[in-house]
Short mmCIF file of the C-alpha atoms (twelve columns), coordinates in Angstrom:
data_MODEL
# 
_entry.id   MODEL 
# 
loop_
_atom_site.group_PDB 
_atom_site.id 
_atom_site.type_symbol 
_atom_site.label_atom_id 
_atom_site.label_alt_id 
_atom_site.label_comp_id 
_atom_site.label_asym_id 
_atom_site.label_seq_id 
_atom_site.Cartn_x 
_atom_site.Cartn_y 
_atom_site.Cartn_z 
_atom_site.pdbx_PDB_model_num 
ATOM 1   C CA . MET A 1   3.358   -0.564  -10.193 1 
ATOM 2   C CA . HIS A 2   2.093   -3.925  -8.921  1 
ATOM 3   C CA . SER A 3   4.820   -5.739  -10.827 1 
ATOM 4   C CA . LEU A 4   7.415   -3.504  -9.237  1 
ATOM 5   C CA . ILE A 5   6.387   -3.858  -5.594  1 
ATOM 6   C CA . GLY A 6   4.432   -7.119  -5.573  1 
ATOM 7   C CA . LEU A 7   1.879   -5.842  -3.049  1 
ATOM 8   C CA . PRO A 8   -1.872  -5.852  -3.551  1 
ATOM 9   C CA . THR A 9   -2.507  -2.738  -5.650  1 
ATOM 10  C CA . THR A 10  -5.611  -0.736  -6.528  1 
ATOM 11  C CA . ILE A 11  -6.123  2.181   -8.899  1 
ATOM 12  C CA . ARG A 12  -9.173  4.218   -9.805  1 
ATOM 13  C CA . SER A 13  -9.609  7.289   -11.967 1 
ATOM 14  C CA . LEU A 14  -11.799 10.224  -11.107 1 
ATOM 15  C CA . LYS A 15  -14.358 9.332   -13.757 1 
ATOM 16  C CA . ARG A 16  -14.226 5.533   -13.835 1 
ATOM 17  C CA . LYS A 17  -13.827 2.659   -11.422 1 
ATOM 18  C CA . GLY A 18  -10.526 0.854   -11.706 1 
ATOM 19  C CA . LEU A 19  -8.467  -2.251  -11.007 1 
ATOM 20  C CA . ARG A 20  -7.651  -4.444  -8.020  1 
ATOM 21  C CA . ILE A 21  -4.520  -6.535  -8.622  1 
ATOM 22  C CA . GLU A 22  -3.048  -9.246  -6.397  1 
ATOM 23  C CA . LYS A 23  -0.345  -11.842 -7.087  1 
ATOM 24  C CA . GLY A 24  0.023   -10.646 -10.649 1 
ATOM 25  C CA . GLU A 25  -3.662  -11.095 -11.494 1 
ATOM 26  C CA . VAL A 26  -6.402  -8.555  -12.100 1 
ATOM 27  C CA . LEU A 27  -9.114  -9.612  -9.658  1 
ATOM 28  C CA . ASP A 28  -11.551 -6.771  -10.345 1 
ATOM 29  C CA . ARG A 29  -11.906 -4.421  -13.324 1 
ATOM 30  C CA . ASP A 30  -14.687 -2.330  -11.749 1 
ATOM 31  C CA . TYR A 31  -13.048 -1.621  -8.402  1 
ATOM 32  C CA . THR A 32  -13.300 1.177   -5.925  1 
ATOM 33  C CA . GLY A 33  -12.804 1.386   -2.187  1 
ATOM 34  C CA . PRO A 34  -13.478 3.862   0.605   1 
ATOM 35  C CA . VAL A 35  -9.907  5.165   0.843   1 
ATOM 36  C CA . LEU A 36  -9.554  5.531   -2.939  1 
ATOM 37  C CA . GLU A 37  -12.776 7.579   -2.894  1 
ATOM 38  C CA . GLU A 38  -11.500 9.742   0.005   1 
ATOM 39  C CA . VAL A 39  -8.218  10.498  -1.781  1 
ATOM 40  C CA . LEU A 40  -10.082 11.448  -4.954  1 
ATOM 41  C CA . LYS A 41  -12.055 13.985  -2.910  1 
ATOM 42  C CA . THR A 42  -9.231  15.357  -0.750  1 
ATOM 43  C CA . ASN A 43  -6.231  15.134  -3.102  1 
ATOM 44  C CA . LYS A 44  -4.110  14.034  -0.100  1 
ATOM 45  C CA . VAL A 45  -2.166  10.870  0.677   1 
ATOM 46  C CA . ALA A 46  -4.026  8.638   3.135   1 
ATOM 47  C CA . HIS A 47  -2.613  6.025   5.529   1 
ATOM 48  C CA . GLU A 48  -5.640  4.251   6.908   1 
ATOM 49  C CA . VAL A 49  -7.254  1.001   7.979   1 
ATOM 50  C CA . PRO A 50  -10.574 0.764   6.119   1 
ATOM 51  C CA . THR A 51  -13.619 -0.337  8.151   1 
ATOM 52  C CA . GLU A 52  -15.347 -1.676  5.058   1 
ATOM 53  C CA . GLY A 53  -14.538 -3.153  1.679   1 
ATOM 54  C CA . VAL A 54  -12.144 -5.819  0.437   1 
ATOM 55  C CA . TYR A 55  -9.203  -4.521  2.522   1 
ATOM 56  C CA . ARG A 56  -11.214 -3.965  5.714   1 
ATOM 57  C CA . GLY A 57  -8.899  -4.149  8.731   1 
ATOM 58  C CA . LYS A 58  -5.698  -3.955  6.680   1 
ATOM 59  C CA . HIS A 59  -3.356  -0.959  6.585   1 
ATOM 60  C CA . VAL A 60  -3.435  0.749   3.212   1 
ATOM 61  C CA . VAL A 61  -1.666  3.715   1.671   1 
ATOM 62  C CA . VAL A 62  -3.384  5.608   -1.140  1 
ATOM 63  C CA . ALA A 63  -1.857  8.506   -3.044  1 
ATOM 64  C CA . PRO A 64  -3.417  10.889  -5.546  1 
ATOM 65  C CA . ILE A 65  -2.213  11.056  -9.112  1 
ATOM 66  C CA . CYS A 66  -2.485  14.641  -10.335 1 
ATOM 67  C CA . SER A 67  -2.512  16.522  -13.620 1 
ATOM 68  C CA . LYS A 68  0.129   19.147  -14.360 1 
ATOM 69  C CA . SER A 69  -2.201  21.766  -12.881 1 
ATOM 70  C CA . GLY A 70  -2.394  19.824  -9.588  1 
ATOM 71  C CA . LYS A 71  -5.946  18.547  -10.041 1 
ATOM 72  C CA . VAL A 72  -6.464  14.943  -8.876  1 
ATOM 73  C CA . ILE A 73  -7.231  12.624  -11.776 1 
ATOM 74  C CA . ALA A 74  -6.768  9.196   -10.116 1 
ATOM 75  C CA . ALA A 75  -5.817  7.422   -6.910  1 
ATOM 76  C CA . LEU A 76  -3.332  4.595   -6.474  1 
ATOM 77  C CA . GLY A 77  -3.318  2.358   -3.405  1 
ATOM 78  C CA . ILE A 78  -1.325  -0.495  -1.882  1 
ATOM 79  C CA . VAL A 79  -1.740  -2.693  1.149   1 
ATOM 80  C CA . ASP A 80  0.938   -1.452  3.570   1 
ATOM 81  C CA . LEU A 81  2.642   -4.610  4.854   1 
ATOM 82  C CA . LEU A 82  5.406   -2.649  6.634   1 
ATOM 83  C CA . THR A 83  2.948   -1.560  9.330   1 
ATOM 84  C CA . THR A 84  2.478   -5.218  10.274  1 
ATOM 85  C CA . ILE A 85  6.200   -5.746  10.926  1 
ATOM 86  C CA . ASP A 86  7.557   -5.178  14.400  1 
ATOM 87  C CA . ILE A 87  10.569  -3.137  13.267  1 
ATOM 88  C CA . PRO A 88  12.279  -2.904  16.708  1 
ATOM 89  C CA . SER A 89  12.247  -6.677  17.165  1 
ATOM 90  C CA . VAL A 90  13.581  -7.196  13.626  1 
ATOM 91  C CA . PHE A 91  16.540  -4.933  14.325  1 
ATOM 92  C CA . LYS A 92  17.064  -6.466  17.751  1 
ATOM 93  C CA . GLU A 93  17.345  -9.904  16.136  1 
ATOM 94  C CA . TYR A 94  19.644  -8.515  13.473  1 
ATOM 95  C CA . THR A 95  22.018  -7.202  16.135  1 
ATOM 96  C CA . SER A 96  22.117  -10.527 17.941  1 
ATOM 97  C CA . VAL A 97  22.811  -12.387 14.703  1 
ATOM 98  C CA . LEU A 98  25.733  -10.028 13.951  1 
ATOM 99  C CA . GLU A 99  27.110  -10.596 17.470  1 
ATOM 100 C CA . GLU A 100 26.922  -14.375 16.992  1 
ATOM 101 C CA . VAL A 101 28.771  -14.113 13.672  1 
ATOM 102 C CA . GLU A 102 31.448  -11.948 15.231  1 
ATOM 103 C CA . ASP A 103 31.834  -14.339 18.172  1 
ATOM 104 C CA . ALA A 104 32.170  -17.272 15.783  1 
ATOM 105 C CA . LYS A 105 35.070  -15.550 14.015  1 
ATOM 106 C CA . LYS A 106 37.094  -15.394 17.232  1 
# 
């Protein structure tokens, strides 16, 4: 998963602590965090800003991984960088760039 999205990624199983991976490197092989623990208990996706731990103050998204019967067996988390982007301003700039390109064609 980390290789696919390139974002800081964590995973933990129900019975064992897991991994914390950043920039293609495993930084911790005995990792857990408060949101991973919450998702293991609730079996629900969590969008939160932890108040403690390695990712304190950063937006994270953690999802449960379930067995065929629906029982949670692990939790997978990423740091959610999209919440730090001001989407309206990005699209506003995009529009002005398109207008400049169109004006240059005339």
